[in-house]
C-alpha positions in Angstrom: 25.5 6.1 10.4 22.5 7.4 11.9 21.2 7.6 8.2 21.9 4.0 8.4 20.3 2.9 11.3 17.3 4.8 10.9 16.9 4.2 7.3 14.7 0.8 7.8 12.2 2.6 10.0 12.0 5.1 7.6 11.0 3.1 5.1 8.7 0.7 7.0 7.0 4.3 8.0 6.7 5.5 4.8 5.5 2.7 3.1 3.0 1.7 6.6 1.5 5.1 5.3 1.0 4.7 2.2 -0.5 1.3 2.3 -4.7 0.8 3.6 -4.9 -1.5 6.0 -7.5 -4.7 4.8 -10.4 -4.7 7.4 -9.6 -5.8 11.0 -6.1 -5.7 10.2 -4.1 -3.9 13.6 -1.6 -1.2 12.6 0.6 -4.0 14.0 -0.5 -6.4 11.5 0.1 -4.1 8.5 3.6 -3.4 9.8 4.6 -6.6 10.4 3.4 -7.6 6.9 4.9 -4.8 4.9 8.4 -5.8 6.7 7.9 -9.4 5.5 7.2 -8.4 2.1 10.2 -5.9 2.7 12.5 -7.7 3.4 16.1 -6.8 4.7 17.1 -5.5 1.2 14.3 -4.2 0.5 14.2 -1.4 4.0 17.5 0.0 3.1 16.1 1.1 -0.5 16.6 4.4 -0.9 19.6 4.5 1.3 22.0 6.3 -1.2 20.3 8.8 -2.0 19.4 9.5 1.7 23.4 9.7 2.2 24.0 12.0 -0.6 21.4 14.1 0.5 22.2 14.0 4.5 26.4 14.6 3.2 25.3 17.3 1.0 23.2 19.0 3.9 25.8 18.7 6.7 28.2 20.1 4.2 26.1 22.8 3.6 26.0 23.4 7.5 29.5 23.5 8.1 30.3 25.5 5.8 27.4 28.6 6.6 28.7 28.1 10.5 32.2 28.5 8.9 31.3 31.4 6.9 29.6 33.0 9.8 32.3 32.2 12.3 35.0 34.0 9.7 32.2 37.0 9.1 32.0 38.2 13.1 35.5 38.0 13.2 35.6 34.4 16.0 38.7 33.3 17.1 39.4 29.5 16.0 38.3 27.1 17.5 38.8 25.1 20.6 41.4 21.8 20.6 40.4 19.1 22.5 43.4 17.1 23.3 46.0 19.4 24.2 45.7 18.6 27.6 46.6 21.2 30.9 43.6 23.6 32.4 
């Protein structure tokens, strides 16, 4: 979800860093120009690739966490919603 929400801003930031401002153009002016050029569809360019990357990295992190936890012999995780104290 975070990747979906942050994608337009990240795309715009990438474009700002690659685009030279016109003489006298403010950064806000450049942002507005690029946002207009990109449009809604263009602001989500690269999202499928990003989702694959984020999904892969997250899966690897959980796998590594599980492996380390198993190697250390830690008890199973606490289950939420069981009630009682």
